[in-house]
N, C-alpha and C positions, 0 to 999 in steps of 0.2 A: 318281083323282089320289092318288098315293102320295108321302108326304113322304120325302125322302132327304137324306143328307149328301153334300156336294160339296166337293172340294178345288179352290180357285179361285186364279188369279193376277189380282190387281187391278192393272192398269197404266192409271191414270187417263187417259182416261175409259173404257177398255176393260175388260170382264170376260171372262176366258177360263177356262172350266171345264177342269180337267186330268184329274180322275177323280171317280167317285161310288161310294158304297157302298149296296148294296141287299141285304137279307137276309144280312148279314154277309159279303158278297162284294164285292170291289172291282173296278170296271170302269174300265180306263184308256182315256181318250178319245184316239183317234188323229187324228180330224178334226172340225172344226166346219164343217158344210155350209151352214148358214143361221142368221142371227140377225135377229130383228125385235122390235119392241115395240108394245104397245097400251096405250091409256088405259082404265082401269077406274075410273070415278068420279074421285077425286082422285089416284089413284096410277098410275104407269106400271109395267107388268109386261113382263118380257123373256122371250122364247122362244128356245131354242137347239136346233137339229137337229144331233145329234152321232152319231158312230159309234166303235166300238171294234175295228175290223178284222173283225168278225164280224156285228154287228147294229147297227141304227140306233135312236136314241132321241130323244124330244122332251122337253126339260127346261124347266121354268118357274122363273123367279127373281123373287121379290118383294123389291125393294130396301128397302122401308120396314120389313120384318120380318126381312130377310136369310134368308128361307126358300126352299128349293128343293123342287121336286116333279117326279116322273117322270109324264109324261102318256101317252106311248106308247112301246112297244118292239116 
């Protein structure tokens, strides 16, 4: 699990990632293929399956801390 920076559009109640930065490189998200959430203890964690026209990625968003993580690519 790698912590990343994500540019996001918050359109209550929706969260839409637009791009993310990893190793000083920016990846523009072209599609959001799947979004789901799970409860982990007292917090809800959101997962986004996204792609950038070349690769697919799984992102994790923790709303209590506003932190984003890259789980798979």
